[in-house]
C-alpha positions in Angstrom: 0.3 -0.1 0.3 1.0 3.7 -0.9 1.9 5.8 2.0 0.5 9.6 1.6 1.6 12.7 2.3 0.3 13.7 5.0 -0.7 17.7 5.8 -1.7 19.5 9.0 -4.6 22.0 8.3 -6.0 24.9 11.0 -8.5 27.0 9.2 -5.0 29.9 8.4 -4.0 31.4 5.4 -0.4 29.7 6.0 -1.7 26.4 5.9 -3.9 26.9 2.6 -0.8 27.7 1.0 0.7 24.7 2.7 -2.2 21.8 1.2 -1.9 23.6 -2.0 1.6 23.3 -1.8 0.5 19.4 -0.4 -1.3 18.4 -3.5 0.6 19.2 -5.8 3.6 17.8 -4.6 0.8 14.5 -4.0 0.3 14.5 -8.4 3.5 15.2 -9.0 4.9 11.6 -7.0 1.2 9.7 -8.0 0.8 9.6 -4.1 -2.6 10.2 -1.8 -2.7 13.1 0.1 -4.3 12.9 3.8 -5.4 16.4 5.8 -5.1 16.4 9.2 -7.1 18.3 11.3 -5.5 18.9 15.1 -8.2 19.8 17.8 -5.7 21.0 19.7 -4.4 23.6 17.7 -5.0 26.2 20.3 -2.2 25.6 22.5 0.1 26.8 20.5 -1.7 29.6 18.7 -2.0 31.3 22.8 -5.4 30.8 23.6 -7.1 29.1 26.5 -7.6 25.6 25.0 -10.0 23.2 23.9 -10.3 19.9 26.0 -11.1 17.7 22.5 -13.9 17.6 20.8 -17.1 17.4 23.5 -19.4 20.1 22.0 -21.8 20.0 19.3 -20.2 23.1 17.6 -16.4 22.3 18.5 -17.2 19.5 16.2 -19.1 21.0 13.6 -15.9 24.3 13.5 -13.2 21.9 13.0 -15.6 19.5 10.3 -15.7 22.8 7.8 -12.2 23.7 9.0 -10.7 19.9 7.8 -13.9 19.9 4.7 -13.0 22.8 2.8 -8.7 22.3 3.2 -10.1 19.2 1.3 -12.1 20.4 -1.0 -9.6 23.0 -2.1 -6.9 20.2 -2.4 -9.9 18.4 -4.4 -10.9 21.7 -6.9 -7.0 22.0 -7.2 -5.9 18.5 -8.2 -9.2 15.9 -9.0 -6.8 12.7 -9.7 -4.9 12.9 -6.0 -7.0 10.6 -3.9 -8.1 12.7 -1.2 -8.6 11.6 2.7 -9.7 13.8 5.9 -9.7 13.2 9.0 -10.5 15.5 12.5 -8.2 14.4 15.4 -9.1 15.3 19.0 -5.2 15.8 19.9 -2.6 18.8 20.0 -0.7 19.4 16.8 2.6 18.3 17.4 0.9 14.4 18.6 -1.3 13.9 16.3 1.7 14.9 13.3 4.1 13.1 14.7 2.1 10.2 14.9 0.7 10.3 11.6 4.2 10.3 10.6 5.0 6.8 11.2 3.7 6.2 8.6 3.4 9.1 5.4 5.7 9.6 3.1 6.8 13.2 4.3 4.8 15.8 6.8 4.0 19.4 5.0 3.5 22.0 7.4 2.4 26.1 7.0 4.8 28.0 8.7 2.8 29.6 11.6 -0.3 29.4 12.3 -4.0 31.1 12.6 -2.4 33.9 15.2 -0.1 35.0 12.4 2.9 35.8 15.3 5.9 35.3 13.1 8.3 32.6 14.3 5.9 31.3 16.7 2.5 29.5 17.5 2.3 26.8 14.7 5.8 27.1 14.1 6.6 25.8 17.0 4.7 22.6 15.7 7.2 22.3 12.6 10.0 23.4 15.0 9.6 20.4 17.0 7.4 17.5 14.0 10.9 18.6 12.4 13.0 17.9 15.2 11.2 14.7 15.8 9.5 13.0 13.6 10.4 10.3 11.4 9.9 10.6 7.9 11.1 14.5 5.8 8.7 17.2 7.1 8.5 20.2 4.4 7.9 23.3 6.0 6.0 25.6 3.6 7.8 29.3 3.7 9.0 31.9 1.4 8.2 33.9 -0.8 5.8 33.8 -3.7 8.1 32.8 -6.3 9.7 29.8 -3.8 6.4 28.5 -3.0 5.1 28.4 -6.6 8.2 27.1 -7.8 9.1 29.2 -11.0 13.2 29.0 -10.5 13.6 25.5 -11.7 16.3 24.9 -9.1 16.2 22.8 -5.6 19.3 23.4 -2.9 20.4 20.6 -0.9 22.9 21.1 2.2 25.7 18.8 1.8 27.8 18.1 4.9 29.5 15.1 5.6 29.0 12.0 4.0 28.0 9.6 6.7 25.5 12.6 7.6 23.9 13.5 4.9 22.7 10.4 2.4 18.9 9.9 3.1 18.7 14.1 2.7 20.9 13.7 -0.7 18.8 10.8 -2.2 15.5 13.0 -1.2 16.6 15.8 -3.4 18.0 13.9 -6.2 14.3 12.4 -6.3 12.6 15.5 -6.0 14.6 17.0 -8.9 14.0 13.6 -11.1 11.0 14.0 -10.3 10.7 17.9 -11.4 13.0 18.0 -14.1 14.6 20.5 -12.4 18.5 21.7 -11.8 20.2 19.7 -8.4 22.5 22.4 -6.7 24.6 20.4 -4.3 26.4 23.1 -1.5 29.0 22.6 0.9 29.2 26.0 2.6 33.6 25.6 3.9 35.9 27.8 6.0 39.5 28.3 5.8 40.4 27.8 9.8 42.4 30.9 10.8 45.5 29.4 12.2 45.4 28.1 8.5 45.9 31.0 6.8 49.7 31.4 6.9 51.6 30.0 4.2 51.3 25.5 3.8 52.9 23.2 2.0 50.0 21.8 0.7 48.6 25.1 -0.8 52.1 27.1 -1.5 50.8 29.4 0.1 47.4 29.4 -0.2 45.6 27.4 2.0 41.9 28.2 0.9 42.4 26.7 -2.3 42.8 23.6 -0.5 40.0 24.1 1.8 38.2 24.8 -1.4 39.4 21.9 -3.3 38.3 19.5 -0.2 34.9 20.8 -0.2 34.9 19.8 -3.5 36.1 16.5 -3.2 33.4 16.0 -0.6 30.3 17.2 -2.1 31.5 15.1 -5.4 32.1 11.8 -2.9 28.7 12.7 -0.8 26.7 12.4 -4.5 27.9 9.8 -5.9 25.9 6.7 -5.0 22.7 9.2 -6.2 24.3 10.3 -9.6 24.7 6.9 -10.4 20.7 6.0 -9.7 19.3 9.3 -11.2 21.7 10.0 -14.4 18.9 12.6 -15.5 19.1 14.8 -12.9 21.2 18.0 -14.1 24.0 18.7 -11.3 25.4 21.3 -10.1 28.4 21.5 -7.2 28.4 24.5 -5.5 31.4 25.0 -3.2 31.1 28.7 -1.3 32.9 30.1 1.5 31.2 30.7 3.4 28.9 29.7 7.1 26.1 26.7 5.7 23.1 28.2 6.4 24.5 32.4 5.8 24.7 30.4 2.4 21.5 28.6 1.7 19.4 31.3 2.8 21.1 34.0 0.8 20.3 31.0 -2.4 17.2 30.6 -0.9 15.8 33.5 -3.1 16.7 31.5 -6.5 15.2 28.2 -5.4 12.1 26.3 -5.0 13.0 24.2 -2.4 15.8 23.8 0.2 16.8 20.2 1.4 18.5 19.7 4.6 19.8 17.1 6.8 18.0 16.3 10.6 21.0 17.1 12.6 18.9 16.2 15.1 20.9 16.7 19.1 19.5 16.4 22.5 18.4 19.1 25.2 17.4 19.9 28.3 13.7 20.2 26.0 14.4 17.2 23.9 15.5 17.0 20.8 16.1 19.9 19.0 16.9 20.3 15.7 20.4 22.0 13.9 21.7 25.3 13.5 21.4 25.1 9.5 17.9 24.0 9.7 17.0 25.5 12.4 17.9 29.2 10.8 16.6 27.6 7.4 12.7 27.2 8.7 12.8 31.2 10.1 14.7 32.6 7.5 14.1 31.0 4.0 13.1 32.3 1.0 11.7 29.2 -0.4 10.1 26.2 1.5 12.3 23.8 2.9 12.6 19.7 3.3 13.9 18.7 6.6 15.4 14.6 5.9 16.3 11.9 8.7 19.1 10.3 8.2 16.8 7.1 8.5 14.4 8.4 6.2 13.6 6.4 2.7 12.9 7.7 -0.7 9.5 8.2 -1.9 10.7 5.2 -4.1 10.6 3.0 -0.9 7.6 2.3 0.5 8.0 2.2 5.0 5.6 0.9 7.2 6.2 0.7 10.8 4.0 -0.8 13.9 
């Protein structure tokens, strides 16, 4: 059985833009789309939380929000199999549970209250930090969301940490028929800026060449698997977060590995993914190390 794409809805304009993006993505990959409304969105919006869906008015409102989103998706892409469900859970719990049997989770950047960086944004960040499948946060300017650039970026870190993200990016670029740019940001350590025999007095050349080699090694397997994908390498001096945010203005999607770390509040994303979720000009896909591409369905108990 094909696993669906899952998109969280809450009635906000940003979540409806995410539904539009999700149904286009489902059509692109020939996948079903499942829309989920969690009655606990209010916990992340500064409003008094509702206790499930006990009152008829609560249920009617939830059903209306969910069905409105479903009808919008069906009108946009009639060929996509769209289903919808209302759940009496908080948003994070609902989406993480759905992510166990989803190809990917798709969310908007913030919720109904519209406070940048908060609210639904907190949901998307927590889900991106903990989901077992890729999480795509639909954010950015109109051009990036509508996919007019014909370009996907993938952040290449150390090869052993970025394999799943690279496979995801290649598969996405192949399905879209667009260019893929593999980006590795490098910096010449201050202690290595002095004369060095391996670089004949120009240590930055060594670090740039090292970055180019790292990209080639990281993408080699995916290049063999996707020979038609138009790939460009970009070894760029600077920090990864800054380089990717700058280049996001000319991209339709940025793919980054979910380099998670533990803190006193639980799992948290690494700095690059966290920065992109706040500042990217296009949608961001956060891919955990164990995620598989759309080509290989996953079933979990």
